[in-house]
C-alpha positions as CSV (number, residue, x, y, z in Angstrom):
1,M,0.0,0.0,0.0
2,A,2.8,2.4,0.9
3,L,4.4,1.7,-2.5
4,L,1.3,2.7,-4.4
5,F,1.0,5.8,-2.1
6,G,4.6,6.8,-3.0
7,G,4.1,6.0,-6.6
8,C,1.2,8.4,-6.7
9,G,3.3,11.1,-5.1
10,V,6.0,10.6,-7.8
11,L,3.3,10.7,-10.5
12,I,1.9,14.0,-9.1
13,G,5.4,15.5,-9.1
14,L,6.1,14.4,-12.7
15,T,2.8,15.6,-14.0
16,S,3.3,19.0,-12.3
17,L,6.8,19.3,-13.9
18,F,5.4,18.6,-17.4
19,M,2.5,21.0,-16.8
20,V,4.9,23.8,-16.0
21,Y,6.9,22.9,-19.1
22,Y,3.8,22.9,-21.4
23,L,2.4,26.1,-19.7
24,Y,5.7,27.8,-20.4
25,H,5.5,27.0,-24.1
26,L,1.8,27.9,-24.3
27,I,2.5,31.4,-22.8
28,L,5.6,31.8,-25.0
29,L,3.5,31.2,-28.2
30,D,0.7,33.5,-26.9
31,A,3.2,36.3,-26.1
32,K,4.9,36.0,-29.4
33,S,1.6,36.0,-31.3
34,R,0.6,39.2,-29.4
35,G,3.9,41.0,-30.0
36,V,4.8,41.2,-26.3
37,K,8.3,42.5,-25.6
38,K,10.6,39.8,-24.0
39,P,8.2,36.9,-24.4
40,R,10.5,34.4,-22.7
41,G,10.8,36.5,-19.6
42,W,7.0,36.7,-19.4
43,A,6.7,32.9,-20.0
44,I,9.2,32.2,-17.2
45,L,7.4,34.6,-14.8
46,A,4.0,33.2,-15.6
47,A,4.8,29.5,-15.6
48,G,7.2,29.5,-12.7
49,G,5.0,31.0,-10.0
50,Q,3.9,28.7,-7.1
51,N,0.6,30.5,-6.5
52,G,-0.3,31.6,-10.1
53,S,0.3,35.3,-9.5
54,G,2.7,35.4,-12.4
55,L,0.1,33.9,-14.8
56,L,-2.5,36.3,-13.5
57,W,-0.2,39.3,-14.0
58,Y,0.6,38.2,-17.6
59,L,-3.1,37.8,-18.4
60,L,-3.8,41.3,-17.1
61,K,-0.8,43.0,-18.7
62,R,-0.7,41.3,-22.1
63,P,-2.1,43.2,-25.1
64,Q,-5.7,42.3,-25.8
65,K,-5.4,42.3,-29.6
66,K,-3.7,39.3,-31.2
67,L,-1.5,39.7,-34.2
68,A,-2.3,37.6,-37.2
69,S,-1.1,34.2,-36.3
70,S,-0.8,31.2,-38.6
71,S,-2.9,28.1,-38.4
72,V,0.3,26.2,-37.3
73,V,0.6,28.4,-34.2
74,A,-3.1,27.9,-33.4
75,R,-2.8,24.2,-33.8
76,Q,0.3,24.1,-31.6
77,M,-1.5,26.1,-28.9
78,Q,-4.5,23.8,-29.0
79,Q,-2.2,20.8,-28.7
80,L,-0.5,22.3,-25.7
81,K,-3.9,23.1,-24.1
82,T,-5.0,19.5,-24.6
83,K,-1.8,18.2,-23.0
84,I,-2.3,20.5,-20.0
85,Y,-5.9,19.3,-19.6
86,C,-4.8,15.6,-19.8
87,L,-2.1,16.3,-17.1
88,L,-4.7,18.0,-14.9
89,A,-7.0,14.9,-15.2
90,V,-4.1,12.5,-14.3
91,D,-3.2,14.8,-11.4
92,G,-6.8,14.8,-10.2
93,M,-7.1,11.0,-10.4
94,A,-3.8,10.5,-8.6
95,L,-4.9,13.0,-5.9
96,V,-8.2,11.2,-5.4
97,F,-6.4,7.9,-5.1
98,V,-4.0,9.4,-2.5
99,I,-6.9,10.8,-0.4
100,A,-8.8,7.5,-0.7
101,T,-5.7,5.6,0.4
102,M,-5.2,7.9,3.4
103,F,-8.8,7.3,4.5
104,K,-8.4,3.6,4.1
105,M,-5.2,3.6,6.1
106,N,-6.8,5.6,8.9
107,G,-9.8,3.4,8.9
108,A,-7.7,0.2,9.2
109,R,-6.2,1.3,12.6
């Protein structure tokens, strides 16, 4: 049981790392398509924050008008969003399993 509990912890950690990676690339593509100065800096700031304040700051400060972007960029952004949604689903399932395991371990005592 402890091995599964630890495995879920590792899974949550790995999915979180991949989520930050994909979020960085999504923000980078968005910033470039909007003509933001220093898009890499904004992407690092927005994706690297622990509490989401960098992402919120980027969303408030970015230009509202998008420059004309190609269908390739739109497709890449959609793929990144899909990957992030899938990682959120895996994270949620692992979290539910961890909580259920904790309740089961406390009930067995």
